[in-house]
C-alpha positions, 0 to 999 in steps of 0.5 A: 476595532480589535478585541479588548485583549488585542488592544491591550496587546497592541499597547504592550507590544508597541511599547516593548518594540520601541522601548529602547528608542523611546528611552534614548529620546528622553532628555531627563532621567524623569522622562526615562522613568516615566516611560519605564513605569508606563511600559511596566503598567502596560505589561501588567495590564496585558498579562492580567487579562491573558486567559481571561474574558470580558463581558463584550456586551458591557458598555464600559468595556466597549467604550474603553476598547474604542478609546484604547483603539484611538489612543493606540493610533495616537501612540503609533503616530507619536512613536513614529514621529517622536518629535516631542518626547513630552507629548509622546509620554503623555500619549503613552500615559493616556493609553496605559491608563485606559488599559488599566481601566479596561483590565479592571473589567476582566472576568475570570473564566 
């Protein structure tokens, strides 16, 4: 498992590197909008935490980091397989939502 910031970075960079392919796989504008919205939120989550810190002993931070680690694995698999865009969007939404919860735990240093 990576640090909380590294997990947020993984989510953001995975989406950033695959955004064109994901958009092309969408069948509707609503799906493209959902991908775009989640990408923007992933970017916000990451940048909100850069140059900041987490209380690594906070059980919520540890739990969310563990959940994001698993969700990032699902995201990687979904992007590689891209069999069902709805499932992929759901996987993206899940990891980005967890990321937003984790970003809310950041402390200023």
